mmCIF file of the N, C-alpha and C atoms, coordinates in Angstrom:
data_MODEL
# 
_entry.id   MODEL 
# 
loop_
_atom_site.group_PDB 
_atom_site.id 
_atom_site.type_symbol 
_atom_site.label_atom_id 
_atom_site.label_alt_id 
_atom_site.label_comp_id 
_atom_site.label_asym_id 
_atom_site.label_entity_id 
_atom_site.label_seq_id 
_atom_site.pdbx_PDB_ins_code 
_atom_site.Cartn_x 
_atom_site.Cartn_y 
_atom_site.Cartn_z 
_atom_site.occupancy 
_atom_site.B_iso_or_equiv 
_atom_site.pdbx_formal_charge 
_atom_site.auth_seq_id 
_atom_site.auth_comp_id 
_atom_site.auth_asym_id 
_atom_site.auth_atom_id 
_atom_site.pdbx_PDB_model_num 
ATOM 1   N N  . MET A 1 1  ? 102.271 87.489  115.630 1.00 0.00 ? 1  MET A N  1 
ATOM 2   C CA . MET A 1 1  ? 102.676 88.572  116.424 1.00 0.00 ? 1  MET A CA 1 
ATOM 3   C C  . MET A 1 1  ? 103.605 89.205  115.609 1.00 0.00 ? 1  MET A C  1 
ATOM 4   N N  . ILE A 1 2  ? 103.463 90.610  115.613 1.00 0.00 ? 2  ILE A N  1 
ATOM 5   C CA . ILE A 1 2  ? 104.321 91.521  114.582 1.00 0.00 ? 2  ILE A CA 1 
ATOM 6   C C  . ILE A 1 2  ? 104.946 92.571  115.606 1.00 0.00 ? 2  ILE A C  1 
ATOM 7   N N  . LEU A 1 3  ? 106.149 92.682  115.383 1.00 0.00 ? 3  LEU A N  1 
ATOM 8   C CA . LEU A 1 3  ? 106.987 93.606  116.337 1.00 0.00 ? 3  LEU A CA 1 
ATOM 9   C C  . LEU A 1 3  ? 107.627 94.793  115.440 1.00 0.00 ? 3  LEU A C  1 
ATOM 10  N N  . THR A 1 4  ? 107.657 95.895  116.072 1.00 0.00 ? 4  THR A N  1 
ATOM 11  C CA . THR A 1 4  ? 108.153 97.097  115.354 1.00 0.00 ? 4  THR A CA 1 
ATOM 12  C C  . THR A 1 4  ? 109.482 97.664  116.169 1.00 0.00 ? 4  THR A C  1 
ATOM 13  N N  . LYS A 1 5  ? 110.361 98.141  115.571 1.00 0.00 ? 5  LYS A N  1 
ATOM 14  C CA . LYS A 1 5  ? 111.552 98.760  116.267 1.00 0.00 ? 5  LYS A CA 1 
ATOM 15  C C  . LYS A 1 5  ? 111.887 100.043 115.560 1.00 0.00 ? 5  LYS A C  1 
ATOM 16  N N  . PRO A 1 6  ? 111.952 101.212 116.299 1.00 0.00 ? 6  PRO A N  1 
ATOM 17  C CA . PRO A 1 6  ? 112.320 102.531 115.608 1.00 0.00 ? 6  PRO A CA 1 
ATOM 18  C C  . PRO A 1 6  ? 113.530 102.444 114.809 1.00 0.00 ? 6  PRO A C  1 
ATOM 19  N N  . LYS A 1 7  ? 113.605 103.136 113.834 1.00 0.00 ? 7  LYS A N  1 
ATOM 20  C CA . LYS A 1 7  ? 114.854 103.172 112.917 1.00 0.00 ? 7  LYS A CA 1 
ATOM 21  C C  . LYS A 1 7  ? 114.832 104.690 112.276 1.00 0.00 ? 7  LYS A C  1 
ATOM 22  N N  . SER A 1 8  ? 116.029 105.320 112.425 1.00 0.00 ? 8  SER A N  1 
ATOM 23  C CA . SER A 1 8  ? 116.245 106.534 111.958 1.00 0.00 ? 8  SER A CA 1 
ATOM 24  C C  . SER A 1 8  ? 116.476 106.768 110.530 1.00 0.00 ? 8  SER A C  1 
ATOM 25  N N  . VAL A 1 9  ? 115.827 107.531 109.729 1.00 0.00 ? 9  VAL A N  1 
ATOM 26  C CA . VAL A 1 9  ? 116.005 107.488 108.268 1.00 0.00 ? 9  VAL A CA 1 
ATOM 27  C C  . VAL A 1 9  ? 116.102 109.126 107.972 1.00 0.00 ? 9  VAL A C  1 
ATOM 28  N N  . ASN A 1 10 ? 116.987 109.387 107.053 1.00 0.00 ? 10 ASN A N  1 
ATOM 29  C CA . ASN A 1 10 ? 117.081 110.717 106.490 1.00 0.00 ? 10 ASN A CA 1 
ATOM 30  C C  . ASN A 1 10 ? 116.193 111.014 105.561 1.00 0.00 ? 10 ASN A C  1 
ATOM 31  N N  . ALA A 1 11 ? 115.211 111.960 105.892 1.00 0.00 ? 11 ALA A N  1 
ATOM 32  C CA . ALA A 1 11 ? 113.984 112.198 105.014 1.00 0.00 ? 11 ALA A CA 1 
ATOM 33  C C  . ALA A 1 11 ? 114.075 113.563 104.339 1.00 0.00 ? 11 ALA A C  1 
ATOM 34  N N  . GLY A 1 12 ? 115.136 114.302 104.366 1.00 0.00 ? 12 GLY A N  1 
ATOM 35  C CA . GLY A 1 12 ? 115.383 115.599 103.669 1.00 0.00 ? 12 GLY A CA 1 
ATOM 36  C C  . GLY A 1 12 ? 115.200 116.670 104.546 1.00 0.00 ? 12 GLY A C  1 
ATOM 37  N N  . PRO A 1 13 ? 115.223 117.846 104.049 1.00 0.00 ? 13 PRO A N  1 
ATOM 38  C CA . PRO A 1 13 ? 115.220 119.133 104.931 1.00 0.00 ? 13 PRO A CA 1 
ATOM 39  C C  . PRO A 1 13 ? 113.963 119.364 105.591 1.00 0.00 ? 13 PRO A C  1 
ATOM 40  N N  . ILE A 1 14 ? 114.174 120.034 106.755 1.00 0.00 ? 14 ILE A N  1 
ATOM 41  C CA . ILE A 1 14 ? 113.025 120.530 107.464 1.00 0.00 ? 14 ILE A CA 1 
ATOM 42  C C  . ILE A 1 14 ? 113.352 122.164 107.935 1.00 0.00 ? 14 ILE A C  1 
ATOM 43  N N  . SER A 1 15 ? 112.334 122.847 107.364 1.00 0.00 ? 15 SER A N  1 
ATOM 44  C CA . SER A 1 15 ? 112.450 124.332 107.556 1.00 0.00 ? 15 SER A CA 1 
ATOM 45  C C  . SER A 1 15 ? 113.847 124.938 107.019 1.00 0.00 ? 15 SER A C  1 
ATOM 46  N N  . GLY A 1 16 ? 114.346 124.209 105.845 1.00 0.00 ? 16 GLY A N  1 
ATOM 47  C CA . GLY A 1 16 ? 115.408 124.841 105.201 1.00 0.00 ? 16 GLY A CA 1 
ATOM 48  C C  . GLY A 1 16 ? 116.709 124.492 105.909 1.00 0.00 ? 16 GLY A C  1 
ATOM 49  N N  . THR A 1 17 ? 116.751 123.624 106.990 1.00 0.00 ? 17 THR A N  1 
ATOM 50  C CA . THR A 1 17 ? 118.163 123.440 107.574 1.00 0.00 ? 17 THR A CA 1 
ATOM 51  C C  . THR A 1 17 ? 118.937 122.365 106.971 1.00 0.00 ? 17 THR A C  1 
ATOM 52  N N  . GLY A 1 18 ? 118.188 121.475 106.100 1.00 0.00 ? 18 GLY A N  1 
ATOM 53  C CA . GLY A 1 18 ? 118.874 120.350 105.550 1.00 0.00 ? 18 GLY A CA 1 
ATOM 54  C C  . GLY A 1 18 ? 119.214 119.266 106.416 1.00 0.00 ? 18 GLY A C  1 
ATOM 55  N N  . GLU A 1 19 ? 118.778 119.286 107.770 1.00 0.00 ? 19 GLU A N  1 
ATOM 56  C CA . GLU A 1 19 ? 119.084 118.009 108.649 1.00 0.00 ? 19 GLU A CA 1 
ATOM 57  C C  . GLU A 1 19 ? 117.828 117.502 109.195 1.00 0.00 ? 19 GLU A C  1 
ATOM 58  N N  . GLY A 1 20 ? 116.877 117.131 108.393 1.00 0.00 ? 20 GLY A N  1 
ATOM 59  C CA . GLY A 1 20 ? 115.577 116.568 108.730 1.00 0.00 ? 20 GLY A CA 1 
ATOM 60  C C  . GLY A 1 20 ? 115.848 115.060 108.957 1.00 0.00 ? 20 GLY A C  1 
ATOM 61  N N  . VAL A 1 21 ? 115.155 114.436 110.008 1.00 0.00 ? 21 VAL A N  1 
ATOM 62  C CA . VAL A 1 21 ? 115.222 113.021 110.232 1.00 0.00 ? 21 VAL A CA 1 
ATOM 63  C C  . VAL A 1 21 ? 113.810 112.641 110.543 1.00 0.00 ? 21 VAL A C  1 
ATOM 64  N N  . ALA A 1 22 ? 113.336 111.700 109.939 1.00 0.00 ? 22 ALA A N  1 
ATOM 65  C CA . ALA A 1 22 ? 111.952 111.008 110.090 1.00 0.00 ? 22 ALA A CA 1 
ATOM 66  C C  . ALA A 1 22 ? 112.198 109.689 110.705 1.00 0.00 ? 22 ALA A C  1 
ATOM 67  N N  . HIS A 1 23 ? 111.300 109.121 111.652 1.00 0.00 ? 23 HIS A N  1 
ATOM 68  C CA . HIS A 1 23 ? 111.564 107.965 112.344 1.00 0.00 ? 23 HIS A CA 1 
ATOM 69  C C  . HIS A 1 23 ? 110.444 106.986 111.651 1.00 0.00 ? 23 HIS A C  1 
ATOM 70  N N  . SER A 1 24 ? 110.808 105.940 110.964 1.00 0.00 ? 24 SER A N  1 
ATOM 71  C CA . SER A 1 24 ? 110.011 104.797 110.581 1.00 0.00 ? 24 SER A CA 1 
ATOM 72  C C  . SER A 1 24 ? 110.413 103.677 111.337 1.00 0.00 ? 24 SER A C  1 
ATOM 73  N N  . LYS A 1 25 ? 109.447 102.684 111.278 1.00 0.00 ? 25 LYS A N  1 
ATOM 74  C CA . LYS A 1 25 ? 109.609 101.465 112.155 1.00 0.00 ? 25 LYS A CA 1 
ATOM 75  C C  . LYS A 1 25 ? 109.737 100.336 111.142 1.00 0.00 ? 25 LYS A C  1 
ATOM 76  N N  . ARG A 1 26 ? 110.462 99.439  111.546 1.00 0.00 ? 26 ARG A N  1 
ATOM 77  C CA . ARG A 1 26 ? 110.716 98.113  110.790 1.00 0.00 ? 26 ARG A CA 1 
ATOM 78  C C  . ARG A 1 26 ? 109.885 97.161  111.480 1.00 0.00 ? 26 ARG A C  1 
ATOM 79  N N  . TRP A 1 27 ? 109.291 96.160  110.574 1.00 0.00 ? 27 TRP A N  1 
ATOM 80  C CA . TRP A 1 27 ? 108.512 95.196  111.113 1.00 0.00 ? 27 TRP A CA 1 
ATOM 81  C C  . TRP A 1 27 ? 109.201 93.756  111.191 1.00 0.00 ? 27 TRP A C  1 
ATOM 82  N N  . TYR A 1 28 ? 108.979 93.165  112.281 1.00 0.00 ? 28 TYR A N  1 
ATOM 83  C CA . TYR A 1 28 ? 109.562 91.755  112.443 1.00 0.00 ? 28 TYR A CA 1 
ATOM 84  C C  . TYR A 1 28 ? 108.447 90.781  112.676 1.00 0.00 ? 28 TYR A C  1 
ATOM 85  N N  . VAL A 1 29 ? 108.633 89.536  112.508 1.00 0.00 ? 29 VAL A N  1 
ATOM 86  C CA . VAL A 1 29 ? 107.489 88.514  112.853 1.00 0.00 ? 29 VAL A CA 1 
ATOM 87  C C  . VAL A 1 29 ? 108.293 87.557  113.833 1.00 0.00 ? 29 VAL A C  1 
ATOM 88  N N  . ALA A 1 30 ? 107.753 87.379  115.028 1.00 0.00 ? 30 ALA A N  1 
ATOM 89  C CA . ALA A 1 30 ? 108.256 86.453  116.013 1.00 0.00 ? 30 ALA A CA 1 
ATOM 90  C C  . ALA A 1 30 ? 107.389 85.108  116.061 1.00 0.00 ? 30 ALA A C  1 
ATOM 91  N N  . LEU A 1 31 ? 108.002 83.986  116.014 1.00 0.00 ? 31 LEU A N  1 
ATOM 92  C CA . LEU A 1 31 ? 107.509 82.761  116.112 1.00 0.00 ? 31 LEU A CA 1 
ATOM 93  C C  . LEU A 1 31 ? 107.435 82.370  117.582 1.00 0.00 ? 31 LEU A C  1 
ATOM 94  N N  . VAL A 1 32 ? 106.266 82.167  118.258 1.00 0.00 ? 32 VAL A N  1 
ATOM 95  C CA . VAL A 1 32 ? 106.259 81.963  119.611 1.00 0.00 ? 32 VAL A CA 1 
ATOM 96  C C  . VAL A 1 32 ? 105.342 80.570  119.895 1.00 0.00 ? 32 VAL A C  1 
ATOM 97  N N  . ARG A 1 33 ? 105.355 80.040  121.048 1.00 0.00 ? 33 ARG A N  1 
ATOM 98  C CA . ARG A 1 33 ? 104.799 78.886  121.514 1.00 0.00 ? 33 ARG A CA 1 
ATOM 99  C C  . ARG A 1 33 ? 103.238 79.147  121.322 1.00 0.00 ? 33 ARG A C  1 
ATOM 100 N N  . MET A 1 34 ? 102.647 78.043  120.829 1.00 0.00 ? 34 MET A N  1 
ATOM 101 C CA . MET A 1 34 ? 100.998 78.203  120.744 1.00 0.00 ? 34 MET A CA 1 
ATOM 102 C C  . MET A 1 34 ? 100.421 78.565  122.122 1.00 0.00 ? 34 MET A C  1 
ATOM 103 N N  . HIS A 1 35 ? 99.484  79.463  122.109 1.00 0.00 ? 35 HIS A N  1 
ATOM 104 C CA . HIS A 1 35 ? 98.922  80.021  123.289 1.00 0.00 ? 35 HIS A CA 1 
ATOM 105 C C  . HIS A 1 35 ? 99.650  80.835  124.191 1.00 0.00 ? 35 HIS A C  1 
ATOM 106 N N  . HIS A 1 36 ? 100.855 81.302  123.865 1.00 0.00 ? 36 HIS A N  1 
ATOM 107 C CA . HIS A 1 36 ? 101.681 82.104  124.517 1.00 0.00 ? 36 HIS A CA 1 
ATOM 108 C C  . HIS A 1 36 ? 101.813 83.511  123.944 1.00 0.00 ? 36 HIS A C  1 
ATOM 109 N N  . GLU A 1 37 ? 100.897 83.802  122.920 1.00 0.00 ? 37 GLU A N  1 
ATOM 110 C CA . GLU A 1 37 ? 101.050 85.096  122.217 1.00 0.00 ? 37 GLU A CA 1 
ATOM 111 C C  . GLU A 1 37 ? 100.950 86.418  123.018 1.00 0.00 ? 37 GLU A C  1 
ATOM 112 N N  . LYS A 1 38 ? 99.889  86.341  123.991 1.00 0.00 ? 38 LYS A N  1 
ATOM 113 C CA . LYS A 1 38 ? 99.585  87.473  124.900 1.00 0.00 ? 38 LYS A CA 1 
ATOM 114 C C  . LYS A 1 38 ? 100.715 87.656  125.793 1.00 0.00 ? 38 LYS A C  1 
ATOM 115 N N  . LYS A 1 39 ? 101.243 86.560  126.406 1.00 0.00 ? 39 LYS A N  1 
ATOM 116 C CA . LYS A 1 39 ? 102.298 86.767  127.371 1.00 0.00 ? 39 LYS A CA 1 
ATOM 117 C C  . LYS A 1 39 ? 103.610 87.348  126.810 1.00 0.00 ? 39 LYS A C  1 
ATOM 118 N N  . VAL A 1 40 ? 103.890 86.789  125.582 1.00 0.00 ? 40 VAL A N  1 
ATOM 119 C CA . VAL A 1 40 ? 105.052 87.340  124.989 1.00 0.00 ? 40 VAL A CA 1 
ATOM 120 C C  . VAL A 1 40 ? 104.948 88.759  124.640 1.00 0.00 ? 40 VAL A C  1 
ATOM 121 N N  . SER A 1 41 ? 103.647 89.212  124.258 1.00 0.00 ? 41 SER A N  1 
ATOM 122 C CA . SER A 1 41 ? 103.430 90.597  123.942 1.00 0.00 ? 41 SER A CA 1 
ATOM 123 C C  . SER A 1 41 ? 103.501 91.358  125.261 1.00 0.00 ? 41 SER A C  1 
ATOM 124 N N  . GLU A 1 42 ? 103.074 90.949  126.335 1.00 0.00 ? 42 GLU A N  1 
ATOM 125 C CA . GLU A 1 42 ? 103.218 91.744  127.622 1.00 0.00 ? 42 GLU A CA 1 
ATOM 126 C C  . GLU A 1 42 ? 104.673 91.873  127.897 1.00 0.00 ? 42 GLU A C  1 
ATOM 127 N N  . ARG A 1 43 ? 105.486 90.818  127.834 1.00 0.00 ? 43 ARG A N  1 
ATOM 128 C CA . ARG A 1 43 ? 106.858 90.841  128.160 1.00 0.00 ? 43 ARG A CA 1 
ATOM 129 C C  . ARG A 1 43 ? 107.784 91.849  127.196 1.00 0.00 ? 43 ARG A C  1 
ATOM 130 N N  . LEU A 1 44 ? 107.336 91.875  125.862 1.00 0.00 ? 44 LEU A N  1 
ATOM 131 C CA . LEU A 1 44 ? 107.853 92.864  124.903 1.00 0.00 ? 44 LEU A CA 1 
ATOM 132 C C  . LEU A 1 44 ? 107.570 94.292  125.245 1.00 0.00 ? 44 LEU A C  1 
ATOM 133 N N  . SER A 1 45 ? 106.391 94.423  125.737 1.00 0.00 ? 45 SER A N  1 
ATOM 134 C CA . SER A 1 45 ? 106.007 95.909  126.093 1.00 0.00 ? 45 SER A CA 1 
ATOM 135 C C  . SER A 1 45 ? 106.702 96.293  127.281 1.00 0.00 ? 45 SER A C  1 
ATOM 136 N N  . LYS A 1 46 ? 107.140 95.526  128.240 1.00 0.00 ? 46 LYS A N  1 
ATOM 137 C CA . LYS A 1 46 ? 107.951 95.859  129.408 1.00 0.00 ? 46 LYS A CA 1 
ATOM 138 C C  . LYS A 1 46 ? 109.293 96.116  129.048 1.00 0.00 ? 46 LYS A C  1 
ATOM 139 N N  . MET A 1 47 ? 109.711 95.479  127.808 1.00 0.00 ? 47 MET A N  1 
ATOM 140 C CA . MET A 1 47 ? 111.173 95.898  127.440 1.00 0.00 ? 47 MET A CA 1 
ATOM 141 C C  . MET A 1 47 ? 111.106 97.010  126.451 1.00 0.00 ? 47 MET A C  1 
ATOM 142 N N  . GLY A 1 48 ? 109.880 97.576  126.170 1.00 0.00 ? 48 GLY A N  1 
ATOM 143 C CA . GLY A 1 48 ? 109.810 98.837  125.471 1.00 0.00 ? 48 GLY A CA 1 
ATOM 144 C C  . GLY A 1 48 ? 109.763 98.615  123.922 1.00 0.00 ? 48 GLY A C  1 
ATOM 145 N N  . ILE A 1 49 ? 109.318 97.467  123.510 1.00 0.00 ? 49 ILE A N  1 
ATOM 146 C CA . ILE A 1 49 ? 109.079 97.058  122.220 1.00 0.00 ? 49 ILE A CA 1 
ATOM 147 C C  . ILE A 1 49 ? 107.650 97.022  121.741 1.00 0.00 ? 49 ILE A C  1 
ATOM 148 N N  . ASP A 1 50 ? 107.253 97.768  120.840 1.00 0.00 ? 50 ASP A N  1 
ATOM 149 C CA . ASP A 1 50 ? 105.820 97.709  120.419 1.00 0.00 ? 50 ASP A CA 1 
ATOM 150 C C  . ASP A 1 50 ? 105.486 96.451  119.681 1.00 0.00 ? 50 ASP A C  1 
ATOM 151 N N  . SER A 1 51 ? 104.340 95.731  119.916 1.00 0.00 ? 51 SER A N  1 
ATOM 152 C CA . SER A 1 51 ? 103.897 94.623  119.335 1.00 0.00 ? 51 SER A CA 1 
ATOM 153 C C  . SER A 1 51 ? 102.526 94.642  118.892 1.00 0.00 ? 51 SER A C  1 
ATOM 154 N N  . PHE A 1 52 ? 102.020 93.801  118.057 1.00 0.00 ? 52 PHE A N  1 
ATOM 155 C CA . PHE A 1 52 ? 100.681 93.838  117.678 1.00 0.00 ? 52 PHE A CA 1 
ATOM 156 C C  . PHE A 1 52 ? 100.203 92.341  117.556 1.00 0.00 ? 52 PHE A C  1 
ATOM 157 N N  . VAL A 1 53 ? 99.209  92.066  118.342 1.00 0.00 ? 53 VAL A N  1 
ATOM 158 C CA . VAL A 1 53 ? 98.709  90.621  118.382 1.00 0.00 ? 53 VAL A CA 1 
ATOM 159 C C  . VAL A 1 53 ? 97.182  90.840  117.894 1.00 0.00 ? 53 VAL A C  1 
ATOM 160 N N  . PRO A 1 54 ? 96.642  90.395  116.803 1.00 0.00 ? 54 PRO A N  1 
ATOM 161 C CA . PRO A 1 54 ? 95.303  90.566  116.435 1.00 0.00 ? 54 PRO A CA 1 
ATOM 162 C C  . PRO A 1 54 ? 94.419  89.452  117.400 1.00 0.00 ? 54 PRO A C  1 
ATOM 163 N N  . VAL A 1 55 ? 93.428  89.927  118.038 1.00 0.00 ? 55 VAL A N  1 
ATOM 164 C CA . VAL A 1 55 ? 92.591  89.255  118.893 1.00 0.00 ? 55 VAL A CA 1 
ATOM 165 C C  . VAL A 1 55 ? 91.103  89.337  118.547 1.00 0.00 ? 55 VAL A C  1 
ATOM 166 N N  . GLN A 1 56 ? 90.329  88.462  118.937 1.00 0.00 ? 56 GLN A N  1 
ATOM 167 C CA . GLN A 1 56 ? 88.856  88.484  118.567 1.00 0.00 ? 56 GLN A CA 1 
ATOM 168 C C  . GLN A 1 56 ? 88.218  88.080  119.849 1.00 0.00 ? 56 GLN A C  1 
ATOM 169 N N  . GLN A 1 57 ? 87.082  88.698  120.242 1.00 0.00 ? 57 GLN A N  1 
ATOM 170 C CA . GLN A 1 57 ? 86.256  88.337  121.457 1.00 0.00 ? 57 GLN A CA 1 
ATOM 171 C C  . GLN A 1 57 ? 85.370  87.335  121.038 1.00 0.00 ? 57 GLN A C  1 
ATOM 172 N N  . GLN A 1 58 ? 85.225  86.315  121.977 1.00 0.00 ? 58 GLN A N  1 
ATOM 173 C CA . GLN A 1 58 ? 84.226  85.280  121.539 1.00 0.00 ? 58 GLN A CA 1 
ATOM 174 C C  . GLN A 1 58 ? 83.575  84.834  122.915 1.00 0.00 ? 58 GLN A C  1 
ATOM 175 N N  . ILE A 1 59 ? 82.397  84.413  122.910 1.00 0.00 ? 59 ILE A N  1 
ATOM 176 C CA . ILE A 1 59 ? 81.855  83.990  124.058 1.00 0.00 ? 59 ILE A CA 1 
ATOM 177 C C  . ILE A 1 59 ? 81.958  82.522  124.264 1.00 0.00 ? 59 ILE A C  1 
ATOM 178 N N  . HIS A 1 60 ? 82.457  82.101  125.415 1.00 0.00 ? 60 HIS A N  1 
ATOM 179 C CA . HIS A 1 60 ? 82.699  80.635  125.665 1.00 0.00 ? 60 HIS A CA 1 
ATOM 180 C C  . HIS A 1 60 ? 81.650  80.163  126.709 1.00 0.00 ? 60 HIS A C  1 
ATOM 181 N N  . GLN A 1 61 ? 81.112  79.074  126.442 1.00 0.00 ? 61 GLN A N  1 
ATOM 182 C CA . GLN A 1 61 ? 79.943  78.671  127.493 1.00 0.00 ? 61 GLN A CA 1 
ATOM 183 C C  . GLN A 1 61 ? 80.394  77.285  128.076 1.00 0.00 ? 61 GLN A C  1 
ATOM 184 N N  . TRP A 1 62 ? 80.212  77.360  129.439 1.00 0.00 ? 62 TRP A N  1 
ATOM 185 C CA . TRP A 1 62 ? 80.411  76.153  130.141 1.00 0.00 ? 62 TRP A CA 1 
ATOM 186 C C  . TRP A 1 62 ? 79.066  75.637  130.770 1.00 0.00 ? 62 TRP A C  1 
ATOM 187 N N  . SER A 1 63 ? 79.112  74.635  131.450 1.00 0.00 ? 63 SER A N  1 
ATOM 188 C CA . SER A 1 63 ? 77.758  74.264  131.988 1.00 0.00 ? 63 SER A CA 1 
ATOM 189 C C  . SER A 1 63 ? 77.191  75.203  133.117 1.00 0.00 ? 63 SER A C  1 
ATOM 190 N N  . ASP A 1 64 ? 78.111  75.916  133.713 1.00 0.00 ? 64 ASP A N  1 
ATOM 191 C CA . ASP A 1 64 ? 77.539  76.858  134.792 1.00 0.00 ? 64 ASP A CA 1 
ATOM 192 C C  . ASP A 1 64 ? 77.678  78.345  134.326 1.00 0.00 ? 64 ASP A C  1 
ATOM 193 N N  . ARG A 1 65 ? 78.436  78.787  133.338 1.00 0.00 ? 65 ARG A N  1 
ATOM 194 C CA . ARG A 1 65 ? 78.621  80.023  133.065 1.00 0.00 ? 65 ARG A CA 1 
ATOM 195 C C  . ARG A 1 65 ? 78.966  80.377  131.665 1.00 0.00 ? 65 ARG A C  1 
ATOM 196 N N  . ARG A 1 66 ? 78.833  81.681  131.161 1.00 0.00 ? 66 ARG A N  1 
ATOM 197 C CA . ARG A 1 66 ? 79.178  82.076  129.970 1.00 0.00 ? 66 ARG A CA 1 
ATOM 198 C C  . ARG A 1 66 ? 80.306  83.240  130.182 1.00 0.00 ? 66 ARG A C  1 
ATOM 199 N N  . LYS A 1 67 ? 81.412  83.340  129.358 1.00 0.00 ? 67 LYS A N  1 
ATOM 200 C CA . LYS A 1 67 ? 82.473  84.196  129.446 1.00 0.00 ? 67 LYS A CA 1 
ATOM 201 C C  . LYS A 1 67 ? 82.871  84.664  128.129 1.00 0.00 ? 67 LYS A C  1 
ATOM 202 N N  . MET A 1 68 ? 83.197  85.954  128.190 1.00 0.00 ? 68 MET A N  1 
ATOM 203 C CA . MET A 1 68 ? 83.873  86.755  126.962 1.00 0.00 ? 68 MET A CA 1 
ATOM 204 C C  . MET A 1 68 ? 85.406  86.482  127.065 1.00 0.00 ? 68 MET A C  1 
ATOM 205 N N  . VAL A 1 69 ? 85.889  85.728  125.935 1.00 0.00 ? 69 VAL A N  1 
ATOM 206 C CA . VAL A 1 69 ? 87.284  85.435  125.990 1.00 0.00 ? 69 VAL A CA 1 
ATOM 207 C C  . VAL A 1 69 ? 87.997  85.986  124.760 1.00 0.00 ? 69 VAL A C  1 
ATOM 208 N N  . ASP A 1 70 ? 89.059  86.511  124.897 1.00 0.00 ? 70 ASP A N  1 
ATOM 209 C CA . ASP A 1 70 ? 90.050  87.060  123.591 1.00 0.00 ? 70 ASP A CA 1 
ATOM 210 C C  . ASP A 1 70 ? 90.680  85.875  122.983 1.00 0.00 ? 70 ASP A C  1 
ATOM 211 N N  . THR A 1 71 ? 90.611  85.628  121.697 1.00 0.00 ? 71 THR A N  1 
ATOM 212 C CA . THR A 1 71 ? 91.227  84.600  121.152 1.00 0.00 ? 71 THR A CA 1 
ATOM 213 C C  . THR A 1 71 ? 92.071  85.145  119.995 1.00 0.00 ? 71 THR A C  1 
ATOM 214 N N  . VAL A 1 72 ? 93.240  84.651  119.861 1.00 0.00 ? 72 VAL A N  1 
ATOM 215 C CA . VAL A 1 72 ? 94.289  85.054  118.864 1.00 0.00 ? 72 VAL A CA 1 
ATOM 216 C C  . VAL A 1 72 ? 93.722  84.673  117.332 1.00 0.00 ? 72 VAL A C  1 
ATOM 217 N N  . LEU A 1 73 ? 93.783  85.609  116.435 1.00 0.00 ? 73 LEU A N  1 
ATOM 218 C CA . LEU A 1 73 ? 93.357  85.609  115.086 1.00 0.00 ? 73 LEU A CA 1 
ATOM 219 C C  . LEU A 1 73 ? 94.296  84.889  114.172 1.00 0.00 ? 73 LEU A C  1 
ATOM 220 N N  . LEU A 1 74 ? 95.603  84.294  114.666 1.00 0.00 ? 74 LEU A N  1 
ATOM 221 C CA . LEU A 1 74 ? 96.410  83.783  113.867 1.00 0.00 ? 74 LEU A CA 1 
ATOM 222 C C  . LEU A 1 74 ? 96.200  82.160  113.667 1.00 0.00 ? 74 LEU A C  1 
ATOM 223 N N  . PRO A 1 75 ? 96.540  81.703  112.402 1.00 0.00 ? 75 PRO A N  1 
ATOM 224 C CA . PRO A 1 75 ? 96.099  80.348  112.053 1.00 0.00 ? 75 PRO A CA 1 
ATOM 225 C C  . PRO A 1 75 ? 97.299  79.401  112.908 1.00 0.00 ? 75 PRO A C  1 
ATOM 226 N N  . MET A 1 76 ? 96.831  78.192  113.244 1.00 0.00 ? 76 MET A N  1 
ATOM 227 C CA . MET A 1 76 ? 97.753  77.349  113.889 1.00 0.00 ? 76 MET A CA 1 
ATOM 228 C C  . MET A 1 76 ? 98.351  76.321  112.926 1.00 0.00 ? 76 MET A C  1 
# 
């Protein structure tokens, strides 16, 4: 899971005023419990923190049905 937090950086003049500010984001990596990545991402979103969790859709098959499941692409 990758987290970003806005940071203010002086990027030079805008329209000749000399007071330009660009917003860049810092990246953080969070270590979370296995199989809790999506839940942590939801909680961070509620707190106003952007997060990125790479997922891949796979078809899982049981004896009675097939279902499309999102699996996290991070190694264990």
